[in-house]
ROSENU-710937 format. One record per residue (C-alpha): residue number from 1; residue in one letter; x negated, y negated, z. Coordinates in steps of 0.2 Angstrom, whole numbers, plus 5000, padded with zeros to 4 digits. Layout:
<recs>
   i aa   px   py   pz
 NUM  a    X    Y    Z
...
</recs>
This chain:
<recs>
   i aa   px   py   pz
   1  m 5001 5000 5001
   2  k 4986 4987 5006
   3  k 4977 4990 4987
   4  y 4992 4985 4979
   5  i 4996 4970 4990
   6  i 4977 4964 4984
   7  v 4984 4967 4967
   8  l 4998 4955 4971
   9  t 4986 4942 4978
  10  t 4973 4943 4964
  11  v 4983 4943 4951
  12  s 4995 4928 4958
  13  a 4979 4919 4960
  14  a 4973 4922 4942
  15  i 4990 4917 4935
  16  m 4991 4902 4945
  17  e 4974 4896 4938
  18  l 4977 4902 4920
  19  l 4993 4894 4919
  20  d 4988 4878 4924
  21  t 4976 4877 4910
  22  t 4989 4877 4898
  23  i 5006 4871 4908
  24  v 4999 4852 4906
  25  n 4999 4854 4885
  26  v 5018 4852 4884
  27  a 5020 4837 4897
  28  l 5007 4826 4890
  29  n 5021 4815 4881
  30  q 5031 4814 4896
  31  i 5016 4811 4907
  32  s 5009 4797 4896
  33  g 5027 4789 4896
  34  a 5028 4790 4916
  35  l 5010 4783 4918
  36  g 5010 4771 4904
  37  a 4994 4779 4897
  38  t 4990 4782 4878
  39  i 4990 4797 4870
  40  e 4972 4797 4869
  41  d 4968 4793 4888
  42  i 4981 4806 4894
  43  a 4969 4819 4884
  44  w 4958 4816 4901
  45  v 4972 4825 4911
  46  i 4963 4842 4901
  47  t 4947 4838 4899
  48  s 4945 4833 4918
  49  y 4951 4850 4923
  50  a 4941 4858 4910
  51  i 4924 4850 4914
  52  a 4926 4855 4932
  53  n 4928 4873 4927
  54  v 4912 4870 4916
  55  i 4903 4865 4932
  56  i 4909 4875 4946
  57  i 4912 4893 4934
  58  p 4891 4896 4932
  59  m 4890 4893 4951
  60  t 4905 4904 4959
  61  g 4892 4919 4961
  62  f 4880 4908 4970
  63  l 4894 4899 4981
  64  g 4903 4916 4986
  65  e 4886 4923 4991
  66  y 4882 4907 5001
  67  f 4898 4905 5009
  68  g 4904 4923 5008
  69  r 4914 4930 4997
  70  k 4932 4929 5006
  71  t 4929 4913 5014
  72  y 4925 4905 4996
  73  y 4940 4911 4989
  74  l 4950 4905 5004
  75  s 4942 4888 5003
  76  s 4946 4887 4984
  77  m 4964 4893 4985
  78  v 4967 4879 4999
  79  l 4959 4866 4987
  80  f 4968 4870 4973
  81  g 4985 4870 4983
  82  v 4981 4854 4990
  83  a 4975 4847 4974
  84  s 4990 4852 4965
  85  y 5000 4842 4978
  86  f 4993 4827 4974
  87  c 4993 4829 4955
  88  g 5010 4829 4957
  89  a 5010 4813 4968
  90  s 4999 4802 4957
  91  e 5006 4786 4952
  92  s 4993 4780 4939
  93  l 4984 4791 4926
  94  w 4965 4790 4933
  95  e 4973 4795 4950
  96  l 4980 4810 4941
  97  v 4963 4814 4933
  98  f 4954 4812 4949
  99  w 4965 4826 4956
 100  r 4964 4837 4941
 101  f 4946 4837 4942
 102  i 4947 4844 4961
 103  q 4960 4855 4954
 104  g 4948 4862 4941
 105  i 4935 4863 4955
 106  g 4946 4875 4966
 107  g 4952 4883 4952
 108  g 4936 4889 4944
 109  a 4933 4900 4958
 110  l 4949 4909 4958
 111  l 4948 4919 4942
 112  s 4931 4926 4944
 113  t 4932 4930 4962
 114  s 4950 4938 4961
 115  q 4943 4950 4948
 116  a 4928 4954 4959
 117  i 4939 4957 4974
 118  l 4951 4966 4964
 119  f 4938 4979 4957
 120  d 4930 4983 4974
 121  a 4949 4989 4980
 122  f 4949 5002 4967
 123  d 4937 5018 4967
 124  t 4927 5019 4952
 125  k 4938 5031 4943
 126  d 4954 5019 4944
 127  r 4943 5002 4939
 128  g 4952 5006 4921
 129  l 4970 5003 4930
 130  a 4964 4988 4941
 131  s 4957 4980 4923
 132  g 4972 4983 4915
 133  l 4982 4975 4929
 134  f 4970 4960 4928
 135  g 4971 4960 4909
 136  m 4989 4958 4910
 137  g 4988 4941 4921
 138  i 4975 4934 4910
 139  v 4987 4936 4896
 140  l 5003 4932 4905
 141  g 4995 4915 4913
 142  p 4993 4906 4898
 143  t 5009 4912 4888
 144  l 5020 4906 4903
 145  g 5011 4891 4906
 146  p 5019 4882 4890
 147  v 5037 4888 4892
 148  l 5037 4886 4911
 149  g 5030 4869 4910
 150  g 5043 4865 4894
 151  f 5058 4871 4906
 152  i 5052 4858 4920
 153  i 5050 4846 4909
 154  e 5066 4848 4902
 155  y 5077 4850 4918
 156  y 5067 4842 4930
 157  d 5051 4828 4933
 158  w 5034 4832 4928
 159  s 5026 4831 4944
 160  q 5035 4849 4947
 161  i 5022 4857 4934
 162  f 5010 4854 4949
 163  y 5021 4855 4964
 164  v 5027 4874 4959
 165  n 5008 4881 4962
 166  i 5010 4877 4981
 167  p 5023 4891 4986
 168  i 5011 4903 4976
 169  c 4996 4896 4983
 170  m 5002 4897 5002
 171  l 5008 4916 4998
 172  a 4991 4919 4991
 173  t 4983 4912 5005
 174  i 4992 4921 5020
 175  l 4990 4938 5009
 176  t 4971 4934 5008
 177  v 4969 4932 5027
 178  l 4979 4947 5031
 179  f 4973 4960 5019
 180  i 4958 4955 5009
 181  d 4942 4962 5019
 182  r 4923 4955 5019
 183  k 4911 4964 5012
 184  a 4897 4970 5023
 185  g 4885 4957 5026
 186  e 4895 4944 5018
 187  g 4888 4926 5020
 188  q 4875 4932 5032
 189  q 4861 4929 5020
 190  k 4864 4910 5019
 191  q 4847 4905 5028
 192  q 4837 4913 5014
 193  i 4847 4907 4999
 194  q 4840 4890 4992
 195  i 4852 4877 4985
 196  d 4847 4868 4968
 197  y 4856 4852 4974
 198  w 4846 4843 4960
 199  g 4852 4855 4947
 200  i 4871 4853 4952
 201  m 4868 4834 4952
 202  l 4861 4831 4936
 203  l 4873 4845 4927
 204  v 4887 4834 4934
 205  l 4879 4817 4928
 206  g 4875 4824 4913
 207  i 4892 4834 4907
 208  g 4903 4820 4913
 209  s 4893 4806 4907
 210  l 4894 4813 4890
 211  q 4913 4817 4892
 212  y 4915 4799 4895
 213  v 4907 4794 4880
 214  l 4915 4807 4869
 215  e 4932 4801 4875
 216  k 4929 4783 4875
 217  g 4917 4779 4861
 218  e 4929 4776 4848
 219  s 4939 4764 4858
 220  e 4925 4754 4865
 221  d 4918 4754 4847
 222  w 4902 4767 4852
 223  f 4885 4758 4853
 224  q 4891 4741 4850
 225  s 4899 4743 4868
 226  r 4885 4740 4884
 227  q 4893 4752 4893
 228  i 4895 4765 4881
 229  v 4875 4763 4879
 230  v 4873 4762 4897
 231  i 4882 4779 4900
 232  s 4875 4787 4886
 233  i 4857 4784 4892
 234  l 4864 4792 4909
 235  a 4870 4807 4899
 236  a 4853 4809 4890
 237  v 4844 4808 4908
 238  g 4855 4821 4916
 239  i 4855 4833 4902
 240  v 4837 4834 4899
 241  g 4834 4833 4917
 242  f 4846 4846 4920
 243  i 4837 4858 4907
 244  w 4819 4854 4914
 245  r 4825 4858 4931
 246  e 4834 4874 4929
 247  l 4819 4880 4918
 248  t 4805 4876 4932
 249  t 4814 4880 4947
 250  d 4812 4896 4955
 251  h 4831 4897 4961
 252  p 4843 4889 4946
 253  v 4861 4886 4948
 254  v 4861 4889 4930
 255  n 4848 4902 4923
 256  l 4846 4894 4908
 257  r 4831 4905 4904
 258  i 4840 4918 4896
 259  f 4841 4907 4882
 260  r 4825 4915 4875
 261  y 4834 4928 4869
 262  r 4838 4925 4852
 263  i 4854 4935 4851
 264  f 4861 4926 4866
 265  a 4856 4908 4860
 266  t 4865 4912 4843
 267  s 4880 4918 4851
 268  s 4881 4902 4860
 269  i 4885 4893 4845
 270  f 4899 4904 4840
 271  t 4906 4903 4857
 272  l 4905 4884 4858
 273  v 4915 4882 4841
 274  a 4928 4896 4847
 275  g 4931 4885 4864
 276  f 4932 4868 4851
 277  g 4945 4879 4841
 278  l 4955 4888 4856
 279  f 4956 4871 4865
 280  t 4960 4860 4851
 281  s 4972 4867 4844
 282  v 4984 4869 4859
 283  f 4980 4851 4863
 284  v 4986 4844 4846
 285  y 5000 4856 4842
 286  p 5011 4850 4856
 287  v 5008 4832 4853
 288  l 5013 4835 4834
 289  v 5029 4843 4836
 290  q 5036 4832 4849
 291  r 5029 4817 4841
 292  i 5035 4822 4824
 293  n 5046 4836 4822
 294  g 5056 4831 4838
 295  f 5054 4847 4848
 296  t 5058 4847 4865
 297  p 5044 4852 4879
 298  l 5056 4870 4880
 299  e 5056 4873 4862
 300  t 5036 4868 4862
 301  g 5033 4881 4876
 302  l 5043 4895 4866
 303  s 5036 4892 4850
 304  l 5018 4894 4858
 305  m 5024 4909 4867
 306  y 5032 4921 4854
 307  p 5017 4922 4843
 308  t 5006 4926 4859
 309  l 5017 4941 4865
 310  a 5016 4947 4846
 311  a 4998 4948 4848
 312  v 4996 4955 4866
 313  v 4996 4972 4859
 314  l 4978 4969 4853
 315  f 4970 4964 4868
 316  p 4970 4983 4877
 317  v 4964 4989 4858
 318  i 4951 4978 4856
 319  g 4945 4982 4875
 320  k 4946 5001 4871
 321  r 4936 4998 4855
 322  m 4923 4989 4864
 323  g 4920 5000 4879
 324  a 4918 5014 4867
 325  g 4903 5004 4860
 326  a 4910 4997 4844
 327  s 4900 4983 4835
 328  p 4908 4966 4840
 329  l 4903 4960 4823
 330  p 4918 4965 4812
 331  f 4929 4959 4827
 332  m 4921 4942 4827
 333  i 4923 4940 4806
 334  a 4941 4944 4808
 335  g 4942 4930 4822
 336  i 4934 4918 4812
 337  l 4945 4921 4797
 338  f 4961 4919 4807
 339  f 4955 4903 4813
 340  i 4952 4895 4796
 341  s 4968 4904 4790
 342  f 4977 4893 4806
 343  g 4968 4877 4801
 344  f 4972 4876 4784
 345  y 4990 4884 4785
 346  s 4994 4871 4799
 347  g 4987 4858 4788
 348  t 5001 4860 4777
 349  a 5015 4858 4790
 350  t 5030 4844 4789
 351  a 5039 4835 4800
 352  y 5055 4844 4796
 353  m 5049 4861 4801
 354  g 5059 4871 4815
 355  r 5051 4883 4828
 356  w 5051 4899 4819
 357  d 5042 4891 4803
 358  f 5027 4887 4815
 359  f 5027 4906 4821
 360  p 5016 4913 4806
 361  m 5002 4897 4810
 362  q 5002 4900 4830
 363  l 5001 4920 4825
 364  c 4984 4915 4815
 365  r 4978 4906 4830
 366  v 4982 4920 4844
 367  l 4974 4934 4834
 368  g 4958 4922 4830
 369  v 4958 4922 4850
 370  a 4961 4940 4853
 371  l 4948 4945 4840
 372  l 4934 4932 4846
 373  q 4935 4933 4866
 374  l 4929 4950 4872
 375  p 4917 4954 4857
 376  l 4909 4937 4860
 377  i 4905 4941 4877
 378  s 4897 4959 4870
 379  q 4888 4951 4858
 380  a 4880 4937 4867
 381  v 4874 4950 4881
 382  a 4868 4963 4869
 383  g 4851 4958 4871
 384  l 4850 4955 4889
 385  q 4843 4966 4904
 386  p 4859 4973 4914
 387  k 4854 4963 4929
 388  e 4856 4947 4917
 389  y 4873 4951 4913
 390  p 4882 4942 4925
 391  a 4872 4926 4922
 392  g 4875 4929 4904
 393  i 4893 4931 4906
 394  a 4895 4916 4917
 395  l 4886 4905 4905
 396  t 4896 4911 4890
 397  n 4911 4906 4900
 398  m 4903 4889 4902
 399  i 4899 4885 4885
 400  r 4917 4890 4879
 401  q 4924 4878 4893
 402  l 4911 4865 4887
 403  g 4917 4867 4868
 404  g 4936 4865 4874
 405  a 4933 4849 4883
 406  f 4921 4841 4869
 407  g 4933 4848 4857
 408  i 4948 4840 4864
 409  a 4937 4823 4865
 410  l 4931 4824 4846
 411  a 4949 4828 4839
 412  n 4955 4814 4849
 413  n 4943 4802 4841
 414  y 4945 4811 4825
 415  a 4964 4808 4825
 416  t 4964 4790 4830
 417  a 4952 4785 4816
 418  r 4961 4796 4803
 419  a 4978 4787 4809
 420  a 4970 4771 4808
 421  q 4963 4776 4788
 422  h 4981 4783 4784
 423  r 4990 4768 4791
 424  s 4979 4757 4781
 425  d 4983 4766 4765
 426  l 5000 4766 4769
 427  m 5002 4748 4772
 428  a 4993 4745 4755
 429  n 5010 4750 4748
 430  m 5021 4738 4759
 431  t 5020 4721 4748
 432  t 5033 4711 4741
 433  d 5025 4716 4724
 434  n 5032 4732 4725
 435  p 5050 4734 4721
 436  i 5052 4751 4729
 437  f 5047 4742 4745
 438  n 5059 4729 4742
 439  e 5073 4740 4739
 440  r 5069 4750 4756
 441  v 5068 4733 4766
 442  t 5086 4728 4759
 443  a 5093 4744 4763
 444  i 5088 4745 4779
 445  a 5093 4727 4784
 446  n 5110 4729 4776
 447  g 5112 4744 4789
 448  i 5106 4733 4802
 449  v 5119 4719 4798
 450  a 5134 4731 4796
 451  r 5129 4739 4814
 452  t 5124 4722 4823
 453  g 5131 4708 4812
 454  d 5115 4699 4814
 455  v 5111 4693 4798
 456  f 5097 4680 4803
 457  s 5084 4693 4811
 458  a 5090 4710 4799
 459  t 5074 4706 4788
 460  t 5062 4704 4801
 461  m 5069 4719 4810
 462  a 5068 4730 4794
 463  y 5050 4726 4793
 464  k 5047 4733 4810
 465  q 5057 4749 4808
 466  l 5046 4752 4792
 467  e 5030 4748 4802
 468  l 5035 4761 4815
 469  s 5038 4773 4801
 470  v 5021 4771 4795
 471  v 5013 4772 4811
 472  k 5022 4789 4813
 473  q 5018 4795 4796
 474  a 5000 4790 4799
 475  y 4998 4799 4816
 476  y 5007 4815 4807
 477  l 4994 4815 4793
 478  a 4980 4813 4806
 479  y 4986 4828 4816
 480  l 4986 4839 4800
 481  d 4968 4832 4795
 482  t 4963 4839 4813
 483  f 4970 4855 4811
 484  r 4959 4856 4794
 485  l 4945 4850 4806
 486  i 4946 4866 4814
 487  s 4944 4876 4800
 488  i 4930 4867 4792
 489  f 4920 4871 4809
 490  f 4925 4889 4808
 491  i 4919 4888 4790
 492  v 4902 4882 4793
 493  i 4898 4895 4807
 494  l 4906 4909 4796
 495  p 4889 4914 4785
 496  f 4878 4914 4801
 497  v 4888 4929 4808
 498  f 4879 4939 4796
 499  l 4862 4934 4803
 500  l 4868 4942 4819
 501  k 4859 4959 4824
 502  t 4864 4968 4838
 503  k 4859 4984 4846
 504  k 4870 4998 4847
 505  v 4879 4998 4864
 506  t 4884 5015 4873
 507  a 4897 5018 4883
 508  q 4888 5016 4899
 509  e 4882 4999 4895
 510  a 4898 4993 4889
 511  a 4905 4997 4905
 512  e 4891 4988 4914
 513  v 4895 4973 4903
 514  a 4915 4974 4906
 515  k 4911 4976 4925
 516  a 4899 4961 4925
 517  a 4914 4951 4915
 518  a 4926 4956 4927
 519  e 4913 4948 4943
 520  s 4908 4934 4932
 521  h 4926 4928 4924
</recs>
């Protein structure tokens, strides 16, 4: 009985963490309106969480060892719950961004530590069952996020998407205290563990500053802004200093030395692009269909859920094949091709498409994710020593989150720039020399007069309506361009797949990779 309570506890915590990576996506328009933020700035609500994950994920093993796994797990759970409350209570964008960052710090530990605790609760022969149960949670969390978020936004207030975490968090905390045991000697080696304070500080400085530059560079006119110049220098100092520190210290917080393996270094490029494709696609899509197609948040969530459920069957099949020692390269190639198809297919979307019209496009995206996720981890660690598997997998997960955070910033800037260009091109046709434009203005003005009887301002209002239509059309075209940009990134990396070489992985080595993946993320 105790074993299944541990399953309930750990899977609930994992679902809660994963759910929060996607539940916000369908609420961006509503949060933007409630807090008076632009859709460009509201992206910080997602990226602050991702950046916090980037910072904390490679440190979870060290922190669990230093504080004791149960203590660290409990602390992270409480921190996640407290941050969730303050996210819901936020009255400004930057207050919400701050608490989302804190929430990400707490959430980053829940997934990897939950998995390790769950594995320890089962005998070796039953760990396949444990992996399957946990795998269900990993698929369920991101799938339910948009649907639950859409339901809450449709019938309640946006703050409830954060408050929903609190009862789950309280239950999981109580169950952890009562039923999860400490490991022998847990947290007793604290005095012997050296903390890489400089590495942590430089990582936060470098990644945080770079993210700010990527997010705000376009609106601040890049290096014409003194602020952007100063923060860019801080980013360079932080990143270079972090790399130097981690390569020279005896106790690095992130083991960058494994980049000496060519297979791992090359695979990291694919992981970065995969993160870019995954996060960018689920950021742009809800904004497009709600702003342009008029979807409700619930319709948006359902349109994301159905393709995901259709592809769920692939996850155990791929896991079984990888566990048997199958080469990851065919899966990677197929995943990249599906992402390329998704980008170009989505680039043909129209403003009149309904929920099911988007199903084939979203199915391509989900198939791409399914075919890339585990094979990328297997490919990345193929050349590592078994003792380096946990560090390699943690670093792979960090790079994927980093690709997502940077991808959203890049997509935001790209969409803004493309919208400005499309608006300029469309406005070029709005001249009094254009008879079609004049006819359109007259028709709209006559309609306004018929409805309001206001003859004097009807023409001015007609011009304003047309301008709003142009802005909407410009952003619509910009979002389609952003989908195509995803395809271009995957097209660029596709030829390099054929340069990857990987050794034949035995079933025993595959099992060790799976175990390390469970303990690392």
